[in-house]
N, C-alpha and C positions, 0 to 999 in steps of 0.2 A: 635720157639718164644721167643724173648728176655724178659726176667723176671725181668731185673735188674732196680733199681733205680725206675724212673718215670712211667716205663712201667709194673711194680708190682702193682696189684690192693690193696695190703695192704701198699703202700709206704705212707710215713707220713712226707714228706718233709725233710728226713734225720735225724729226731728225732726218737731216739729209746728211748722206755718205759724199755729196757733191757739195761742198762749201764754196762754190764760185763767188756768190755775193761777198762773203765774208773775207775770202782771199782779194777780190777786187779792192774792196773797202780798204782793208790794210795795205794794200800797193800804193793806193791813193794817199794814204794817210803818212805813208813810210816811205817815199820814193828811194831814199838812200839804201835801205834795205836791200830793194829789188836790185839795184845797179850793184852793191856788193855781190850778192848771191852770183848775179850773172857773171861779174868778173871772176869770181872763184871758178866758176865752172868752166871760163874760156881757158883760165890759167891750166886749170888741170887737165882739160883736153891739149893744149898746146904744151904740156910740159914743164911750163915754168913753176908749178906748183904740184907736189906730190902728195897724195893721201897715204898717211903713214898705215902700218899694219894694224895697229892696236890703238885703244882710246889712250888718250894721254893722262887719264887720272889714275893715282897710284894705286898699283895691284889690280887694274882692270885689264882684263885680256880679252875684251869683246872685239871683234874684227870689223863690225859694221859701224863706220864712225861718220860724223857730220862736222863741217867746219862750224865753228863757234866764232863770232866777231864781237869783241870787247868794245871796239869802236868801229863803226862804220863808215867812217870818214877815211879810213885806212883799210880798205877792203881787201887786201892781200896778206894783211897781218892777221891769221886765223891761229886758233887752237882746235884741236881734233878730240871729239868726246863721242862716247857712244849716246844713243837716245837718252837713257836713264840719268846718265851723268850731265848731259847736256840740258837736260831740263832742269836739274838741281842747280847747275850754274846759272842758268836763266833766271832761276827762282832767287837765289842771292843776290844776282845784279839788280833785280826788280826791287828787292827790300832796301839793298844800298841806296838806289836813286830815289826810293821814296824818303828815305832817312835823311838823306842831302836835301832834298826838297823842303822837308819839315824844318831842318836846321836853318835854310837859308830863308825861309819865311819866318821863323822866330826872330831872328837877328835883323831882318830889313824892314820890319814893322815899325810904323812911327809911334812915339811913346802914345799911351792912351791920355786921353783928356785934352789933347791939343789940337 
C-alpha cells in the first residue's frame, strides 16, 4: 500500500508542523544566530541576564517576551519584545538592510559604458 503524500491519512497538504529541515538549513546558513541564542539561554539560566516582565514596546503589556538581537556579534545585547512586536521589528530591520544594500550597490557601481 502506497502511504506517500496524499495517500497518507496524516497528509496535511505538504505543510509540516515539524520544520526540522528548514531549521537545520537556517542554522547552517547563519551560525552566529544560533550561537547568540544559546548564549542568551545560558545567561538567563545562570542569572547574568534577566528576562523582563513585559514587552519593551511602548504601551505593550504582553508578558510573554523573546530576546531580539540587533547585532548577533554582541549576543548578550538584547531587547525584549512580545511575538507580535518582535515580528514587526524584524520586518523593519529586514527592510532597512535591503535599503542599505540597494544604496551600496547604487553607489559602488562602475560608471556605465566603461
